[in-house]
C-alpha positions as CSV (number, residue, x, y, z in Angstrom):
1,M,-12.5,-21.6,13.6
2,T,-16.8,-21.4,14.2
3,E,-18.7,-18.3,12.1
4,E,-18.9,-17.0,15.6
5,T,-15.2,-16.4,16.1
6,S,-14.2,-15.7,12.1
7,G,-17.1,-13.3,11.6
8,R,-18.8,-12.4,8.8
9,W,-17.5,-12.5,5.2
10,R,-17.1,-8.0,3.9
11,G,-15.7,-7.0,0.8
12,W,-12.5,-6.3,1.5
13,R,-13.4,-2.5,1.1
14,E,-15.4,-2.9,4.2
15,A,-13.1,-5.1,6.3
16,A,-9.9,-3.0,5.8
17,Q,-11.7,-0.3,6.4
18,A,-12.8,-1.7,9.8
19,A,-9.7,-2.6,10.6
20,L,-7.8,-0.1,9.8
21,Y,-9.7,3.0,11.1
22,G,-12.3,1.8,13.1
23,P,-11.8,1.7,16.9
24,G,-9.1,-0.3,18.3
25,G,-8.1,0.0,14.1
26,F,-4.5,-0.3,13.0
27,Y,-3.9,3.6,12.6
28,R,-5.4,4.2,15.9
29,G,-2.5,3.2,17.6
30,P,0.3,5.1,19.2
31,E,3.4,4.1,17.6
32,G,1.6,5.4,14.0
33,P,2.7,4.4,10.6
34,A,6.3,4.6,11.5
35,G,6.0,1.5,13.7
36,H,5.4,-0.7,10.9
37,F,7.0,0.5,7.9
38,R,9.4,3.2,6.6
39,T,8.2,5.5,4.2
40,S,10.6,8.4,2.4
41,V,9.9,10.5,5.4
42,H,11.4,7.8,8.0
43,A,14.2,7.7,5.2
44,S,15.9,10.5,5.6
45,P,15.2,14.7,6.7
46,L,16.0,14.9,2.8
47,F,12.8,14.1,2.0
48,A,11.3,16.8,3.4
49,G,13.5,19.1,2.8
50,A,12.7,18.7,-0.9
51,V,9.1,19.5,-0.1
52,A,9.7,22.5,1.6
53,R,12.1,23.4,-1.3
54,L,8.5,22.9,-3.0
55,L,6.3,24.5,-1.3
56,C,8.7,27.5,-1.7
57,R,8.1,26.8,-5.7
58,V,3.9,26.9,-4.8
59,D,4.9,30.2,-2.8
60,A,5.8,32.0,-5.9
61,A,3.8,30.5,-8.7
62,L,1.0,32.0,-5.9
63,D,3.0,35.6,-5.4
64,R,3.7,35.1,-2.1
65,P,0.2,34.2,-0.1
66,E,-0.3,35.5,3.3
67,P,-1.0,32.8,4.8
68,L,0.1,30.2,2.8
69,A,-0.7,26.1,3.3
70,F,1.0,23.2,3.4
71,V,-1.9,20.4,3.6
72,D,-0.1,16.6,4.6
73,M,-2.5,14.4,3.9
74,G,-2.5,11.0,6.0
75,A,0.2,12.7,8.0
76,G,0.5,9.4,10.4
77,R,2.4,11.4,13.5
78,G,3.4,14.7,11.6
79,E,6.6,13.8,10.8
80,L,6.5,15.6,7.6
81,A,4.9,18.4,8.2
82,G,7.2,19.1,11.4
83,G,10.4,19.0,9.2
84,V,8.9,21.1,6.4
85,L,8.5,23.6,9.0
86,A,12.4,23.3,10.0
87,A,13.9,23.4,6.3
88,L,11.6,26.6,5.3
89,P,13.5,29.8,5.4
90,A,12.6,32.3,7.5
91,D,10.5,34.3,5.3
92,V,8.4,31.5,3.8
93,L,7.9,29.7,7.5
94,A,6.3,33.6,9.2
95,R,3.9,32.8,6.6
96,T,3.1,29.6,6.6
97,R,0.3,27.5,8.5
98,A,0.8,23.9,8.6
99,Y,-2.1,21.4,8.7
100,A,-1.4,17.4,9.4
101,V,-4.7,15.6,8.4
102,E,-5.5,12.3,10.0
103,I,-7.9,10.2,11.8
104,A,-5.7,9.7,15.0
105,G,-5.4,11.8,17.8
106,R,-3.0,14.2,18.1
107,P,0.0,12.7,19.2
108,D,2.5,14.2,22.2
109,G,5.6,16.9,21.4
110,L,4.2,17.9,17.8
111,D,5.4,21.3,17.1
112,E,2.4,23.4,18.1
113,R,2.5,25.3,14.7
114,V,1.1,21.9,13.1
115,E,-3.3,22.1,13.2
116,W,-4.3,18.5,13.6
117,L,-7.4,18.1,11.9
118,A,-9.4,14.7,10.4
119,E,-10.3,16.4,6.9
120,P,-9.0,18.8,4.8
121,P,-9.2,22.4,5.8
122,R,-11.2,24.0,2.7
123,G,-10.4,26.9,0.1
124,V,-7.1,27.3,1.5
125,T,-3.5,28.1,-1.0
126,G,-0.5,26.3,-1.0
127,L,0.4,23.0,-1.1
128,L,-1.9,20.0,-0.4
129,F,0.8,16.3,0.1
130,A,-0.5,13.6,0.2
131,N,2.7,10.9,1.0
132,E,1.7,7.3,1.9
133,W,-2.2,8.0,1.4
134,L,-3.9,7.0,-1.5
135,D,-2.3,3.8,-0.8
136,N,-4.6,3.2,3.0
137,V,-7.9,4.2,1.0
138,P,-9.8,1.1,1.0
139,V,-10.5,-0.9,-2.0
140,D,-12.7,-3.7,-2.5
141,V,-10.7,-6.8,-4.8
142,A,-11.8,-8.8,-7.9
143,E,-11.2,-12.7,-9.1
144,V,-11.7,-14.4,-12.1
145,D,-13.8,-17.2,-11.0
146,P,-13.3,-20.7,-13.5
147,A,-16.3,-19.3,-16.2
148,G,-14.2,-15.7,-16.8
149,V,-16.3,-13.8,-14.7
150,A,-15.0,-10.7,-12.0
151,R,-16.1,-11.5,-8.7
152,S,-16.0,-9.9,-5.4
153,V,-13.5,-11.3,-3.0
154,L,-15.0,-11.5,0.3
155,V,-13.4,-11.7,3.7
156,R,-13.2,-12.7,7.0
157,P,-11.3,-11.1,10.1
158,D,-8.9,-14.1,9.6
159,G,-8.4,-13.8,6.5
160,T,-10.0,-16.5,4.8
161,E,-11.6,-15.9,1.5
162,R,-14.5,-16.9,-0.7
163,L,-15.7,-15.0,-4.1
164,G,-19.2,-13.2,-4.3
165,E,-21.4,-11.8,-6.6
166,P,-20.3,-10.8,-10.0
167,V,-18.8,-7.3,-10.4
168,A,-21.4,-4.7,-11.2
169,G,-22.6,-1.1,-11.8
170,A,-19.7,1.8,-11.1
171,R,-17.1,-0.8,-9.8
172,A,-17.4,-2.9,-12.9
173,G,-17.0,-0.1,-15.3
174,W,-13.9,1.4,-13.1
175,L,-12.7,-2.2,-14.2
176,A,-13.5,-2.2,-17.7
177,R,-11.7,1.2,-18.5
178,W,-8.8,0.9,-15.8
179,W,-7.8,-2.8,-15.4
180,P,-10.0,-4.7,-17.6
181,L,-9.2,-8.7,-16.5
182,P,-8.8,-11.4,-19.3
183,A,-11.2,-14.1,-18.4
184,E,-8.4,-16.4,-16.9
185,E,-9.3,-17.9,-13.2
186,G,-7.5,-16.7,-10.5
187,L,-6.6,-13.3,-12.0
188,R,-7.1,-10.5,-10.0
189,A,-7.3,-6.5,-9.4
190,E,-7.7,-3.8,-6.9
191,I,-11.0,-1.4,-7.7
192,G,-9.4,1.8,-7.4
193,L,-13.0,4.0,-7.5
194,P,-13.0,4.5,-4.0
195,R,-8.9,6.5,-4.3
196,D,-10.3,8.5,-7.4
197,E,-13.2,10.0,-5.2
198,A,-10.8,10.3,-2.9
199,W,-8.5,12.3,-4.4
200,A,-10.5,14.1,-6.4
201,D,-12.4,15.5,-3.1
202,A,-8.7,16.1,-1.3
203,V,-7.7,18.2,-4.5
204,S,-11.0,20.3,-4.6
205,S,-10.4,21.2,-1.2
206,L,-7.5,23.3,-2.4
207,G,-8.7,26.8,-3.6
208,R,-5.4,27.5,-5.5
209,G,-1.7,25.4,-5.6
210,L,-0.5,22.5,-5.7
211,A,-1.3,18.7,-5.1
212,V,0.7,16.0,-5.1
213,A,0.2,12.1,-4.3
214,V,3.4,9.7,-3.6
215,D,2.7,6.3,-3.6
216,Y,3.7,2.7,-5.0
217,A,1.9,2.6,-8.4
218,H,1.1,1.2,-11.4
219,T,-0.8,2.5,-15.0
220,V,-3.3,0.6,-17.1
221,D,-0.3,-1.5,-19.5
222,T,1.3,-1.9,-16.4
223,R,-1.5,-3.7,-14.0
224,P,-0.1,-6.8,-11.9
225,P,-2.0,-9.9,-12.8
226,F,-2.9,-10.7,-9.1
227,G,-3.3,-7.8,-8.0
228,T,-1.3,-6.2,-4.6
229,L,-2.5,-6.5,-1.6
230,T,-0.4,-7.3,0.9
231,G,0.0,-6.4,4.7
232,F,2.4,-5.2,6.7
233,R,3.7,-5.4,10.9
234,S,6.6,-4.5,12.6
235,G,8.6,-3.5,9.7
236,R,7.7,-6.8,7.6
237,E,5.7,-7.5,5.0
238,T,3.2,-10.1,5.4
239,A,-0.6,-11.7,4.9
240,P,-3.8,-9.2,4.7
241,V,-5.8,-9.9,7.8
242,P,-8.4,-7.5,8.1
243,D,-8.2,-8.3,12.0
244,G,-6.7,-4.6,13.3
245,S,-3.0,-6.0,13.6
246,C,-1.6,-5.4,10.3
247,D,-1.2,-2.9,7.7
248,I,-3.4,-3.4,4.9
249,T,-2.1,-1.7,1.7
250,A,-2.0,-2.2,-1.6
251,H,-0.5,0.2,-5.0
252,V,-2.3,2.8,-6.4
253,A,-3.7,3.4,-10.3
254,L,-2.4,6.7,-9.7
255,D,-3.8,7.4,-13.9
256,A,-7.5,6.4,-13.2
257,C,-6.6,9.1,-10.0
258,A,-5.5,11.6,-12.8
259,A,-8.4,11.0,-15.0
260,H,-11.4,11.1,-12.5
261,A,-10.0,14.9,-11.4
262,A,-9.8,15.7,-15.0
263,A,-13.1,14.7,-15.2
264,H,-14.3,16.6,-12.8
265,G,-12.6,20.3,-13.7
266,L,-9.3,20.0,-12.4
267,S,-7.2,19.4,-15.2
268,G,-3.1,19.5,-16.3
269,A,-2.5,16.8,-14.1
270,R,0.8,14.6,-14.9
271,L,2.9,11.3,-13.2
272,L,6.9,11.3,-12.8
273,H,8.7,9.0,-11.2
274,Q,10.2,10.2,-7.4
275,R,13.7,9.8,-8.7
276,D,12.7,12.9,-10.9
277,A,10.4,14.9,-8.7
278,L,13.6,14.5,-6.2
279,R,16.1,15.5,-8.7
280,I,14.6,18.8,-10.1
281,L,14.1,19.7,-6.2
282,G,18.1,19.2,-5.7
283,L,18.4,15.6,-4.3
284,T,20.7,14.1,-6.7
285,G,22.3,10.9,-4.4
286,A,25.6,12.6,-6.3
287,R,28.7,11.6,-4.4
288,P,31.1,14.4,-2.8
289,P,34.5,15.3,-4.4
290,L,37.1,13.4,-3.3
291,T,39.3,16.4,-2.4
292,L,36.9,17.0,0.4
293,A,38.1,14.2,2.2
294,S,41.2,15.8,2.5
295,S,40.9,19.1,2.7
296,R,37.6,19.0,5.3
297,P,37.4,15.2,6.5
298,D,34.6,16.1,8.7
299,A,32.4,17.9,6.4
300,Y,33.3,15.4,3.6
301,V,31.5,12.5,6.0
302,R,28.3,14.6,6.7
303,A,28.3,15.3,2.9
304,L,28.8,11.4,2.1
305,A,25.9,10.6,4.6
306,S,23.6,12.7,2.5
307,A,24.5,11.2,-0.3
308,G,23.8,8.4,0.7
309,E,20.5,9.0,2.2
310,A,19.2,11.3,-1.5
311,A,20.6,8.1,-3.7
312,E,18.4,5.5,-1.4
313,L,15.2,7.9,-2.0
314,T,15.4,8.1,-5.3
315,A,17.1,4.9,-6.2
316,P,15.6,2.4,-9.1
317,G,13.7,-0.8,-7.6
318,G,13.2,1.3,-3.8
319,L,11.9,4.6,-3.0
320,G,12.5,5.9,-5.8
321,D,9.9,4.0,-8.3
322,F,7.0,5.9,-6.0
323,G,4.9,7.5,-8.1
324,W,4.0,11.3,-7.6
325,L,1.1,12.5,-9.5
326,V,1.4,16.1,-9.6
327,Q,-2.0,18.3,-10.1
328,P,-1.7,22.2,-10.4
329,V,-4.5,24.0,-9.1
330,G,-4.8,27.6,-11.0
331,I,-1.4,28.1,-11.2
332,P,1.8,26.2,-13.8
333,D,2.7,23.5,-12.8
334,P,6.1,24.6,-10.0
335,L,8.1,20.8,-11.3
336,A,7.8,21.5,-14.6
337,G,10.8,22.6,-16.8
């Protein structure tokens, strides 16, 4: 393969940005994320129902403002925003203004009450919810060379990699604080500074309310030694190739995102697992009583199906292991207690 056909060498952040969001990029496709991977939003409408209950908690903490904002960051095709509106009680729905934030164009058939934006609205009051958004904020990758030096990983559009210059400046500072790499050849890290900055900016768009980021995540004491960069295409994991043909994703250092926001005056964040957050919001996955099977068999079948969906959303080793970064802005934590 020639240089002309394989493309120039670029850092992973630049390459992924073009492959995901550039003209003809992966996230510009009409099928949206649901055509390639399954998130909690796609797994069950129970997830949107739980987020709607969280919005109601935020509404109460804000003393029922008008309007009440729901901001769906990285909205895909607006599935979560539409599901939340469908699940809200009438009195809250009447005051709710929903925003879907996504770089792709507005999909056909989306609830007309959902406003479609390329950037989050500024100064709104309510709930900003970022479900599997930060993992698609592109990041650079570092790898330790034979001399024990962390170097930038460069990549071509066909996925071929080589090592570039030593990591320096703010990126080196981030590695030292949040993902220190031992001097062992081949160890890798994803430099999450762009995600820290994206999260702080998203949270700062709220006047008052709550911001939540939901993603596969790790913390400084559990960083994977070889990173998590991967691809998804048509429902299957695949090699991350930055040519626009697949999703390119990596788990999120949510602890670093929280600390960066705190450094910008956005304190009070905490991390919890999805299974714990959803249980606080009323999803347990508990099976219905067997007595219901004999007295109301149709209701038992419905309740059993609902319990199965809730169990999937809260399952250890699966969706239940997602991290929730919960950031109150001018209100008490609605998930506390």
